[in-house]
MARBA-3410 file (N, C-alpha, C, O; in Angstrom, 1 decimal):
219
21.3,-4.8,-26.3,21.7,-5.5,-25.4,21.2,-6.0,-24.3,21.1,-5.2,-23.3 ~ 20.8,-7.3,-24.1,20.4,-7.9,-23.4,21.2,-7.7,-21.7,22.4,-8.1,-21.5 ~ 20.5,-7.1,-20.5,21.3,-7.2,-19.2,21.7,-8.5,-18.2,21.0,-9.4,-18.1 ~ 22.5,-8.4,-17.9,22.9,-9.8,-17.1,21.8,-9.6,-16.0,21.2,-8.5,-15.7 ~ 21.6,-11.0,-15.2,20.6,-11.3,-14.0,21.4,-10.2,-12.8,20.6,-9.6,-12.1
22.7,-9.9,-12.6,22.9,-9.3,-11.7,22.6,-7.7,-12.1,22.0,-7.1,-11.2 ~ 22.8,-7.1,-13.1,22.4,-6.2,-13.7,21.0,-5.6,-13.5,20.8,-4.4,-13.0 ~ 19.9,-6.5,-13.9,18.7,-6.7,-13.6,18.3,-6.3,-12.0,17.6,-5.4,-11.5 ~ 19.2,-7.3,-11.3,18.9,-7.2,-10.3,19.0,-5.8,-9.1,18.6,-5.4,-8.1 ~ 20.0,-5.3,-10.2,20.4,-3.9,-9.3,19.6,-2.6,-10.0,19.4,-1.5,-9.5
19.2,-3.0,-11.1,18.4,-2.2,-11.4,16.6,-2.0,-10.8,15.9,-1.0,-10.5 ~ 16.5,-3.1,-10.8,14.9,-3.4,-9.9,14.8,-2.9,-8.4,13.7,-2.5,-7.9 ~ 15.7,-2.8,-7.9,16.2,-2.2,-6.5,16.5,-0.7,-6.3,16.1,0.1,-5.5 ~ 17.5,-0.5,-7.4,16.8,1.1,-8.0,16.0,1.7,-8.3,16.0,2.9,-8.1 ~ 14.8,1.1,-8.9,14.2,1.4,-9.3,12.9,1.5,-8.5,12.0,2.3,-8.8
12.9,0.5,-7.0,12.1,0.8,-6.4,12.2,1.7,-5.5,11.1,2.3,-5.2 ~ 13.4,2.2,-4.8,14.0,2.8,-3.9,14.0,4.6,-4.7,13.6,5.6,-4.1 ~ 14.3,4.5,-6.1,13.9,5.7,-6.1,12.8,6.5,-6.4,12.8,7.7,-6.4 ~ 11.4,5.2,-6.8,10.1,6.0,-6.8,9.8,6.2,-5.4,8.8,6.9,-5.2 ~ 10.5,5.7,-4.4,9.7,5.5,-3.1,10.2,6.9,-2.0,9.5,7.6,-1.2
11.7,7.1,-2.3,12.2,8.0,-1.6,12.7,8.9,-2.5,12.7,10.0,-2.0 ~ 13.1,8.9,-3.7,13.7,9.9,-5.1,15.1,9.8,-5.0,15.8,9.5,-4.0 ~ 15.5,10.2,-6.0,17.1,9.7,-6.5,18.2,10.3,-5.5,19.2,9.7,-5.0 ~ 17.9,12.1,-5.2,18.8,12.3,-4.3,18.8,11.6,-2.8,19.8,11.9,-2.1 ~ 18.3,11.1,-2.5,17.6,10.9,-1.0,18.2,9.3,-1.1,18.9,9.1,-0.2
18.0,8.5,-1.9,18.5,6.8,-2.1,19.9,7.0,-2.0,20.4,8.0,-2.5 ~ 20.7,6.2,-1.3,22.3,6.1,-1.3,22.3,4.6,-2.2,21.6,3.6,-2.3 ~ 23.7,4.9,-2.9,24.4,3.5,-3.1,24.7,2.3,-2.0,25.0,1.1,-2.3 ~ 24.5,2.6,-0.8,24.7,2.0,0.3,22.9,1.1,0.2,22.7,-0.1,0.3 ~ 22.1,2.1,0.1,20.6,1.4,0.4,20.9,0.6,-0.9,21.3,-0.5,-0.6
20.8,0.8,-2.4,20.8,0.1,-3.3,21.6,-1.2,-3.3,21.0,-2.2,-3.4 ~ 23.0,-1.2,-3.2,23.3,-2.6,-2.6,23.0,-3.3,-2.2,23.0,-4.4,-2.6 ~ 22.5,-2.8,-0.9,21.6,-3.6,-0.1,20.2,-4.4,-0.1,19.9,-5.3,0.7 ~ 19.7,-3.7,-1.1,18.5,-3.9,-1.5,18.3,-5.1,-3.1,17.4,-5.8,-3.5 ~ 19.8,-4.7,-3.5,20.0,-6.0,-4.4,20.9,-7.1,-4.3,21.2,-8.0,-5.1
21.3,-6.9,-2.6,22.2,-8.1,-2.3,23.4,-8.2,-3.3,23.8,-9.3,-3.7 ~ 24.0,-6.8,-3.6,25.5,-7.1,-4.0,26.3,-6.1,-3.3,26.0,-5.3,-2.4 ~ 27.6,-6.0,-3.9,28.4,-5.0,-3.3,29.0,-4.0,-4.5,29.3,-4.2,-5.7 ~ 29.2,-2.4,-3.7,29.6,-1.3,-4.5,30.1,-1.4,-5.7,29.8,-0.6,-6.5 ~ 31.2,-2.6,-6.2,31.8,-2.8,-6.9,31.1,-3.5,-8.3,31.5,-3.5,-9.4
29.9,-4.2,-7.8,29.1,-4.8,-8.8,28.2,-3.6,-9.7,28.0,-3.5,-10.9 ~ 27.6,-2.7,-8.9,27.1,-1.7,-9.4,28.0,-0.9,-10.1,27.8,-1.0,-11.3 ~ 28.8,-0.4,-10.0,30.4,0.3,-10.5,30.0,-0.4,-12.0,29.3,-0.1,-13.0 ~ 30.9,-1.9,-11.6,30.8,-2.6,-12.8,29.6,-2.3,-14.3,29.7,-1.9,-15.5 ~ 28.6,-2.7,-13.6,27.7,-2.6,-14.9,27.1,-1.3,-14.9,26.4,-1.3,-15.8
27.1,-0.6,-14.4,26.3,1.3,-14.6,27.2,2.1,-14.3,27.0,3.2,-14.7 ~ 28.8,2.0,-13.7,29.6,2.8,-13.9,29.6,3.7,-12.2,30.4,3.8,-11.2 ~ 28.3,4.1,-12.6,27.9,5.4,-11.0,26.7,5.5,-10.5,25.8,4.8,-11.0 ~ 26.3,6.4,-9.5,24.9,6.5,-9.6,24.3,6.8,-11.0,23.4,6.2,-11.7 ~ 25.0,7.7,-11.1,24.1,8.8,-12.6,24.2,7.8,-13.6,23.2,7.7,-14.2
25.2,6.9,-13.8,24.8,5.9,-14.9,23.2,5.4,-14.9,22.3,5.5,-15.8 ~ 23.2,4.9,-13.2,22.4,3.6,-13.2,21.0,4.4,-13.2,19.9,4.0,-13.6 ~ 21.2,5.9,-12.6,19.7,6.7,-13.1,19.3,6.8,-14.4,18.1,6.7,-14.7 ~ 20.4,6.9,-15.4,20.1,7.1,-17.2,19.8,5.8,-17.1,18.6,5.7,-17.5 ~ 20.4,4.3,-16.8,19.7,3.1,-17.0,18.2,3.3,-16.9,17.4,3.3,-17.8
17.8,3.7,-15.2,16.3,3.8,-15.5,15.5,4.6,-15.9,14.2,4.5,-15.7 ~ 16.0,5.6,-16.5,15.2,6.8,-17.1,15.1,5.9,-18.8,14.2,6.1,-19.7 ~ 15.9,5.2,-18.9,15.6,4.8,-20.4,14.5,3.7,-20.4,13.6,3.5,-21.3 ~ 14.6,3.1,-19.2,13.8,1.8,-19.1,12.4,2.3,-19.0,11.4,1.6,-19.2 ~ 12.4,3.6,-18.7,10.7,4.1,-19.0,10.5,4.9,-20.2,9.4,4.9,-20.8
11.5,5.6,-20.6,11.2,6.5,-21.6,11.7,6.0,-23.2,11.7,6.9,-24.1 ~ 12.1,4.6,-23.6,12.4,4.2,-24.8,11.2,3.7,-24.8,10.5,4.3,-25.6 ~ 10.3,2.4,-23.9,8.9,2.5,-24.4,7.9,3.3,-24.5,7.0,2.9,-25.2 ~ 7.8,4.5,-23.9,7.0,5.4,-23.9,7.3,6.4,-25.7,6.5,6.8,-26.4 ~ 8.6,6.3,-25.7,8.5,7.3,-27.0,8.0,6.3,-28.2,7.4,6.7,-29.2
8.6,4.8,-27.8,8.0,4.0,-28.8,6.7,3.5,-29.3,6.4,3.1,-30.5 ~ 5.7,3.7,-28.2,4.1,4.0,-28.2,4.0,5.2,-28.9,3.1,5.3,-29.8 ~ 4.7,6.0,-28.6,3.9,7.5,-29.5,4.4,7.2,-30.9,3.6,7.5,-31.8 ~ 5.9,6.6,-31.4,6.1,6.7,-32.9,4.9,6.0,-33.8,4.4,6.2,-34.9 ~ 4.7,4.8,-32.5,4.4,4.0,-33.3,2.7,3.8,-33.9,2.3,3.2,-34.9
2.0,4.9,-32.7,0.6,5.4,-32.8,0.6,6.1,-33.9,0.0,5.8,-34.9 ~ 1.8,7.5,-33.8,1.5,8.2,-34.9,1.6,7.4,-36.1,0.7,7.3,-36.8 ~ 3.2,6.6,-36.4,2.6,6.2,-37.4,1.5,5.2,-38.0,1.4,5.0,-39.2 ~ 0.7,4.5,-37.1,-0.7,3.8,-37.5,-1.6,5.5,-37.8,-1.6,5.8,-39.0 ~ -2.1,6.2,-37.0,-2.7,7.1,-37.5,-2.5,7.7,-38.7,-3.3,8.0,-39.6
-1.2,8.0,-38.7,-1.1,8.8,-40.2,-1.0,7.7,-41.5,-1.3,8.1,-42.6 ~ -0.5,6.3,-41.5,-1.1,5.8,-42.3,-2.3,5.3,-43.0,-2.3,4.9,-44.2 ~ -3.5,5.5,-42.1,-4.8,5.8,-42.1,-5.2,6.6,-43.6,-5.5,6.2,-44.7 ~ -4.9,7.9,-43.0,-4.4,9.4,-43.7,-3.8,10.0,-43.6,-3.8,10.8,-42.6 ~ -2.9,10.1,-44.3,-1.6,10.7,-43.7,-1.7,12.2,-44.5,-0.7,12.9,-44.5
-3.0,12.7,-45.2,-3.6,14.1,-45.7,-4.3,15.0,-44.7,-4.5,16.3,-44.7 ~ -4.7,14.2,-43.8,-5.4,14.6,-42.7,-4.7,15.1,-41.0,-3.7,14.5,-40.6 ~ -5.2,16.0,-40.5,-4.7,16.7,-39.5,-4.3,15.8,-38.2,-5.4,15.7,-37.6 ~ -3.3,15.2,-37.4,-4.2,15.1,-36.0,-4.0,15.5,-35.3,-2.9,15.9,-35.0 ~ -5.1,15.6,-34.7,-5.8,16.6,-33.6,-4.9,16.5,-32.4,-4.4,15.4,-32.0
-4.9,18.0,-31.7,-4.5,17.8,-30.3,-5.0,17.1,-29.2,-4.3,16.9,-28.3 ~ -6.0,16.8,-29.2,-7.0,15.7,-28.4,-6.0,14.1,-28.3,-5.5,13.5,-27.4 ~ -5.9,13.9,-30.0,-5.3,12.6,-30.4,-4.0,12.3,-29.9,-3.6,11.3,-29.5 ~ -3.1,13.6,-30.0,-1.9,13.6,-29.5,-1.6,13.4,-28.3,-0.6,12.7,-28.0 ~ -2.7,14.0,-27.3,-2.7,14.0,-26.0,-3.1,12.6,-25.5,-2.7,11.9,-24.6
-3.8,12.4,-26.5,-4.2,11.1,-25.8,-3.5,9.4,-26.4,-3.8,8.3,-26.0 ~ -2.6,9.9,-27.3,-1.5,8.9,-27.6,-0.4,9.0,-26.5,0.3,8.0,-26.2 ~ -0.3,10.1,-25.8,1.0,10.3,-24.8,0.4,9.7,-23.6,1.2,9.2,-22.8 ~ -1.2,9.6,-23.1,-2.2,9.3,-22.0,-1.3,8.1,-21.9,-0.5,7.7,-21.1 ~ -1.8,7.3,-23.2,-2.0,5.7,-23.3,-0.9,5.3,-23.2,-0.7,4.3,-22.4
0.0,5.9,-24.0,1.8,5.4,-24.0,2.0,5.5,-22.1,2.6,4.6,-21.5 ~ 1.7,6.3,-21.7,2.3,6.5,-19.7,1.1,5.0,-19.6,1.5,3.9,-19.3 ~ 0.0,5.2,-19.9,-0.8,4.0,-19.1,-0.4,2.8,-19.6,-0.9,1.9,-18.9 ~ 0.0,2.5,-20.1,0.8,1.3,-20.8,2.5,0.9,-20.1,2.9,-0.3,-19.8 ~ 3.2,1.8,-20.1,4.1,1.9,-18.9,3.6,1.9,-18.0,4.1,0.8,-17.6
2.8,2.3,-16.9,2.4,2.2,-15.8,1.9,0.6,-16.1,2.8,-0.3,-15.9 ~ 1.0,0.3,-16.4,0.7,-1.2,-16.9,1.6,-2.3,-16.2,1.4,-3.2,-15.3 ~ 2.7,-1.9,-17.2,3.9,-2.8,-17.0,4.9,-2.8,-15.7,5.4,-3.8,-15.2 ~ 5.0,-1.4,-15.2,6.0,-1.3,-14.1,4.6,0.0,-13.4,4.2,1.0,-13.8 ~ 4.4,-0.9,-11.8,3.9,0.0,-11.2,4.4,1.3,-10.4,3.8,1.9,-9.5
5.6,1.5,-10.8,6.7,2.7,-10.6,6.6,3.7,-11.6,6.9,4.8,-11.3 ~ 6.2,3.3,-12.5,6.3,4.0,-13.8,6.1,5.3,-13.6,7.0,6.0,-14.1 ~ 4.7,6.2,-12.8,4.2,7.4,-12.9,5.0,8.2,-12.1,5.1,9.4,-12.4 ~ 5.7,7.7,-10.7,6.6,7.9,-9.9,7.6,8.3,-10.4,8.1,9.4,-10.4 ~ 8.0,7.2,-11.0,9.4,7.8,-11.8,9.2,8.8,-12.7,9.8,9.9,-12.5
8.5,8.6,-13.7,8.4,9.6,-14.5,8.7,11.4,-14.0,9.6,12.2,-14.2 ~ 7.6,11.5,-13.3,7.4,12.7,-12.5,9.0,12.9,-11.7,9.6,13.9,-11.7 ~ 9.3,12.1,-11.3,10.7,12.4,-10.2,12.0,12.8,-11.3,12.8,13.8,-11.0 ~ 12.1,12.0,-12.7,12.8,12.2,-13.3,12.5,13.0,-14.2,13.3,13.0,-15.1 ~ 11.3,14.0,-14.5,11.4,15.3,-15.1,11.7,16.3,-14.4,12.0,17.4,-15.0
11.7,16.2,-12.9,11.8,17.0,-11.6,13.3,17.0,-11.7,13.9,18.1,-11.9 ~ 14.0,15.8,-11.6,15.6,15.5,-11.3,16.3,16.2,-12.8,17.3,16.9,-12.7 ~ 15.7,16.0,-13.9,16.2,16.8,-15.0,16.3,18.5,-15.0,17.1,19.2,-15.5 ~ 15.5,18.8,-14.4,15.6,20.6,-14.6,16.2,21.0,-13.5,16.2,22.2,-13.3 ~ 16.7,20.1,-12.7,17.6,20.9,-11.4,18.9,21.1,-11.6,19.6,20.2,-11.9
19.3,22.6,-11.5,20.8,23.3,-11.4,21.8,22.2,-12.1,22.3,21.9,-13.2 ~ 21.8,21.8,-11.1,23.1,20.5,-11.3,23.1,19.0,-11.8,23.7,18.0,-11.5 ~ 22.0,19.3,-12.8,21.8,17.8,-13.7,22.0,18.1,-14.9,21.4,17.4,-15.7 ~ 22.5,18.9,-15.4,22.7,19.5,-17.2,23.2,18.3,-17.7,22.8,18.0,-18.8 ~ 24.3,17.3,-17.0,24.7,15.7,-17.7,23.4,14.6,-18.1,23.2,14.0,-19.1
22.6,14.7,-16.9,21.3,13.7,-17.2,20.6,14.9,-18.2,20.2,14.6,-19.3 ~ 20.5,16.3,-17.6,19.3,16.8,-19.0,20.4,16.6,-20.5,19.8,16.0,-21.5 ~ 21.6,16.9,-20.7,21.8,16.7,-21.7,21.8,15.0,-22.5,21.8,14.7,-23.8 ~ 21.9,14.2,-21.5,22.0,12.8,-22.3,20.4,12.4,-22.3,20.2,11.4,-23.0 ~ 19.5,12.8,-21.8,18.2,12.7,-22.3,17.8,13.2,-23.6,17.1,12.6,-24.4
18.3,14.6,-23.6,17.7,15.3,-24.7,18.3,14.4,-26.0,17.8,14.0,-27.0 ~ 19.6,14.2,-25.6,20.4,13.5,-27.0,20.0,12.1,-27.5,20.4,11.6,-28.6 ~ 19.1,11.7,-26.5,18.6,10.1,-27.1,17.0,10.2,-27.4,16.5,9.2,-28.0 ~ 16.1,11.4,-27.0,14.9,11.4,-27.6,14.5,12.7,-27.8,13.3,12.7,-27.9 ~ 15.0,13.7,-28.0,14.6,15.0,-28.4,14.4,14.2,-30.0,13.2,14.1,-30.1
14.8,13.8,-31.1,14.9,13.7,-32.4,13.7,12.1,-32.4,13.2,11.6,-33.4 ~ 13.6,11.7,-31.3,12.1,11.0,-31.4,10.8,11.6,-31.3,9.8,11.1,-31.8 ~ 10.8,12.3,-30.7,9.7,13.0,-30.0,9.4,14.5,-31.1,8.4,15.2,-31.0 ~ 10.3,14.6,-31.9,10.3,15.5,-33.1,8.9,15.6,-33.9,8.5,16.7,-34.5 ~ 8.4,14.7,-34.0,7.4,14.6,-35.4,6.2,14.6,-33.9,5.3,15.3,-34.4
5.9,14.4,-33.1,5.2,14.7,-31.9,5.0,16.0,-31.4,4.0,16.4,-31.0 ~ 5.7,16.4,-31.5,6.2,18.3,-31.0,5.5,19.0,-32.4,4.7,20.0,-32.5 ~ 6.2,18.0,-33.4,5.5,18.9,-34.6,4.0,18.7,-35.0,3.3,19.7,-35.1 ~ 3.5,17.7,-35.2,2.1,18.0,-35.1,1.5,18.4,-34.0,0.3,18.3,-34.1 ~ 1.9,18.8,-32.8,1.3,19.5,-31.4,1.3,20.5,-31.9,0.3,21.3,-31.8
2.5,20.9,-32.5,2.5,22.5,-32.8,1.0,23.4,-33.9,0.3,24.4,-33.9 ~ 1.3,21.9,-34.9,0.2,22.6,-36.0,-0.6,22.5,-35.6,-1.3,23.5,-36.1 ~ -1.2,21.8,-34.8,-2.6,22.0,-34.3,-3.1,22.8,-33.0,-4.3,22.8,-32.8 ~ -2.1,23.4,-32.1,-2.3,24.1,-31.5,-3.0,25.9,-31.9,-3.0,25.9,-33.2 ~ -3.4,26.9,-31.5,-3.2,28.2,-31.2,-2.2,28.6,-32.4,-1.4,27.7,-32.6
-2.1,29.7,-33.2,-1.0,30.4,-33.6,-0.3,31.0,-32.3,-0.9,31.7,-31.4 ~ 1.2,30.7,-32.3,2.4,31.2,-31.5,3.3,31.2,-31.5,3.8,30.3,-32.2 ~ 4.1,32.2,-30.8,5.8,32.3,-30.8,5.8,31.3,-30.5,5.0,30.6,-30.0 ~ 7.0,31.0,-30.9,8.5,29.6,-30.4,8.6,29.6,-29.2,9.0,28.7,-28.5 ~ 8.3,31.1,-28.6,8.7,31.0,-26.9,7.7,30.7,-26.1,7.6,30.4,-24.9
6.4,31.0,-27.3,4.8,30.9,-26.2,4.8,29.3,-25.9,4.6,28.8,-24.8 ~ 5.1,28.5,-27.2,4.7,27.3,-27.3,5.8,26.6,-26.4,5.4,25.6,-25.8 ~ 7.2,27.1,-26.2,7.9,26.5,-25.3,7.6,26.5,-24.0,8.0,25.6,-23.3 ~ 6.5,27.8,-23.5,6.4,27.7,-22.1,5.1,27.3,-21.6,4.7,27.5,-20.5 ~ 4.1,26.4,-23.0,3.6,25.7,-22.8,3.4,24.3,-22.8,2.4,23.7,-22.6
4.2,24.0,-23.1,4.9,22.7,-23.3,5.4,22.2,-21.6,5.3,21.2,-21.0 ~ 6.2,23.5,-21.3,6.6,23.3,-19.9,5.4,23.1,-18.8,5.3,22.2,-18.0 ~ 4.4,24.2,-19.1,3.2,23.8,-18.4,2.1,22.7,-18.6,1.0,22.6,-18.0 ~ 2.4,21.9,-19.6,2.2,20.8,-19.6,2.9,19.6,-18.7,2.4,18.7,-18.0 ~ 4.1,19.9,-19.0,4.5,18.7,-18.1,4.4,19.5,-16.7,4.2,18.7,-15.9
4.6,20.5,-16.2,4.1,20.5,-14.8,2.9,20.1,-14.5,2.6,19.7,-13.4 ~ 2.2,20.3,-15.2,0.8,19.6,-14.9,0.8,18.1,-14.5,0.3,17.6,-13.5 ~ 1.7,17.6,-15.5,2.2,15.8,-15.3,2.4,15.5,-14.3,1.8,14.7,-13.5 ~ 3.4,16.2,-14.2,4.3,15.9,-12.7,3.8,16.3,-11.8,3.9,15.5,-11.0 ~ 3.0,17.3,-11.3,2.4,17.3,-10.4,1.3,16.5,-10.0,1.0,16.1,-8.9
0.7,16.1,-11.2,-0.8,15.1,-10.9,0.3,13.7,-10.3,0.3,13.4,-9.1 ~ 1.0,13.1,-11.0,1.8,11.8,-11.2,2.6,12.1,-9.5,2.5,11.1,-8.7 ~ 3.2,12.9,-9.1,3.8,12.7,-8.3,3.0,13.0,-6.7,3.5,12.8,-5.6 ~ 1.8,13.4,-7.0,0.8,13.4,-5.8,-0.3,12.1,-5.8,-1.0,11.8,-4.8 ~ -0.3,11.5,-7.0,-1.4,10.9,-7.3,-2.0,10.1,-6.1,-3.2,9.9,-6.1
-1.4,9.5,-5.0,-2.0,8.9,-3.9,-2.5,9.7,-2.9,-3.5,9.5,-2.2 ~ -1.7,10.6,-2.8,-2.3,11.7,-1.9,-3.4,12.4,-2.1,-4.2,12.8,-1.1 ~ -3.7,12.7,-3.9,-5.2,13.0,-4.3,-6.0,11.8,-4.3,-7.2,12.0,-4.1 ~ -5.6,10.8,-4.4,-6.8,10.0,-4.3,-7.1,9.5,-2.8,-8.0,8.8,-2.4 ~ -6.3,9.9,-2.1,-6.8,9.7,-0.3,-7.7,10.8,-0.6,-8.9,10.5,-0.3
-7.5,11.6,-1.0,-8.2,13.2,-0.7,-9.4,12.7,-1.3,-10.2,12.1,-0.5 ~ -9.7,12.6,-2.5,-10.9,12.1,-3.3,-11.9,11.0,-2.5,-13.1,11.1,-2.5 ~ -10.9,9.6,-1.9,-11.8,8.7,-1.1,-12.0,9.6,-0.1,-13.0,9.2,0.4 ~ -11.6,10.5,0.5,-12.3,10.6,2.0,-13.1,11.7,1.7,-13.7,11.9,2.8 ~ -13.5,12.7,0.8,-13.9,13.8,0.4,-15.7,13.2,-1.0,-16.9,13.4,-1.0
-15.0,12.7,-1.4,-15.8,12.0,-2.6,-16.4,10.5,-2.3,-17.6,10.2,-2.6 ~ -15.5,9.8,-1.6,-15.6,8.7,-1.4,-15.7,7.5,-2.7,-16.5,6.6,-2.7 ~ -14.8,7.7,-3.5,-14.7,7.2,-4.6,-12.8,6.9,-4.6,-11.9,7.6,-4.1 ~ -12.6,5.6,-5.2,-11.4,5.2,-5.4,-11.1,5.1,-6.8,-11.8,4.7,-7.7 ~ -9.3,5.6,-6.7,-8.6,6.3,-7.5,-9.0,5.4,-9.1,-9.4,4.2,-9.0
-8.7,5.8,-10.6,-8.8,4.9,-11.4,-8.1,6.0,-12.5,-8.4,7.0,-13.0 ~ -6.9,5.1,-12.5,-6.0,5.8,-13.1,-6.2,5.9,-14.7,-5.9,7.0,-15.2 ~ -6.6,5.4,-15.1,-7.3,5.5,-16.7,-8.2,6.6,-17.0,-8.3,7.3,-18.0 ~ -8.9,6.5,-15.9,-10.1,7.7,-15.9,-9.0,8.6,-15.6,-8.8,9.3,-16.6 ~ -8.3,8.9,-14.8,-7.5,9.9,-15.0,-6.7,10.9,-15.6,-6.5,12.1,-15.4
-6.1,9.8,-16.6,-5.3,10.0,-18.1,-6.7,10.9,-18.6,-6.7,12.2,-18.4 ~ -7.7,10.2,-19.3,-8.8,10.4,-19.9,-9.2,11.9,-19.4,-9.4,12.7,-20.3 ~ -9.5,12.5,-17.8,-9.8,14.1,-17.8,-8.7,14.5,-18.2,-9.0,15.6,-18.8 ~ -7.4,14.4,-18.1,-5.9,15.3,-18.2,-6.2,16.2,-19.8,-5.9,17.3,-20.1 ~ -6.8,14.7,-20.7,-6.6,14.8,-22.1,-7.3,16.4,-22.7,-6.6,17.0,-23.5
-8.7,16.9,-22.3,-9.2,18.1,-22.6,-8.8,19.3,-22.3,-8.8,20.3,-23.0 ~ -8.6,19.1,-21.1,-7.4,20.4,-20.0,-6.3,20.7,-20.8,-6.1,21.7,-21.5 ~ -5.4,19.5,-20.6,-4.3,20.2,-21.3,-4.3,20.4,-23.0,-3.5,21.2,-23.5 ~ -5.2,19.6,-23.8,-5.6,20.5,-24.8,-6.0,21.8,-25.1,-5.5,22.5,-26.0 ~ -6.8,22.0,-24.3,-7.2,23.8,-24.1,-6.4,24.5,-24.1,-6.5,25.5,-24.7
-5.2,23.9,-23.3,-4.1,25.1,-22.8,-3.6,24.9,-24.2,-4.1,25.9,-24.8 ~ -3.0,24.3,-25.1,-2.6,24.7,-26.0,-3.6,25.4,-27.6,-3.3,26.1,-28.6 ~ -4.9,24.9,-27.0,-5.9,25.9,-28.2,-5.8,27.2,-27.8,-5.6,28.1,-28.6 ~ -6.0,27.3,-26.2,-6.0,28.9,-26.0,-5.5,30.0,-26.7,-4.7,29.5,-27.5 ~ -5.5,31.3,-26.8,-5.5,33.1,-27.7,-4.0,32.7,-26.7,-4.0,32.3,-25.6
-3.3,33.0,-27.2,-1.7,33.6,-27.1,-2.2,34.9,-26.7,-3.3,35.3,-26.8 ~ -0.8,35.6,-26.2,-0.6,36.6,-25.8,-0.8,37.9,-26.5,-1.0,39.0,-26.0 ~ -0.6,37.5,-27.7,-0.3,38.3,-29.2,-1.1,38.0,-30.0,-0.9,38.6,-31.1 ~ -1.9,37.3,-29.9,-3.1,36.8,-31.0,-4.3,37.3,-30.5,-4.3,37.1,-29.3 ~ -5.3,37.9,-30.9,-6.7,38.5,-30.9,-7.6,37.4,-30.5,-8.2,37.3,-29.4
-7.7,36.4,-31.9,-8.8,35.7,-32.0,-7.8,34.4,-31.9,-6.6,34.4,-32.3 ~ -8.5,33.2,-31.2,-8.1,31.7,-31.2,-8.6,31.0,-32.5,-9.6,31.4,-33.1 ~ -8.1,30.2,-32.8,-8.1,29.6,-33.9,-9.7,28.5,-33.4,-9.7,27.7,-32.5 ~ -10.8,28.8,-34.5,-11.7,27.6,-34.1,-12.0,26.5,-34.7,-12.8,25.7,-34.2
END
């Protein structure tokens, strides 16, 4: 269902503030002031600040999941018997993030902040909400990722997934600071697409590395 003009106005203001300040640091008063609406209007359209956060999360995660699903479907339609490699899967993820970023420049900051928020101990409601919406949609991607990874137990795969998320959160949440350091030390300007491209082999290598209980990794 399409949003009303007021709801879009509120969400756009919230996205900007969340990206710049963070979720906990942004107050409802700041959101209503930026959107030029009253608190009753926010509550009417979103129910609460938590409902607004969930709406913002959907606006980023839905197109990301859709891109990954479409990319996997297109890849398997070409050859369903062929293995989808780790590099291909991580590239699908990075291209999906790049597409979302190109549509909205707050995307990378919001993505990292959402992941960071979802893992806070007092955010069970948000975790449950996001898992309910997106666990099944990402199941195919994770299954293919597992198939082409080094043999490992479930718990080790679980941790490597979180190592992946951790590297992405650090990079995306600090991307402007890292860019300034690169500019200062190497006199180079940031290229988002190149950064994503460089992450692919590093992340893939993490999944291909020998597990603690396996003496030889798959070649």
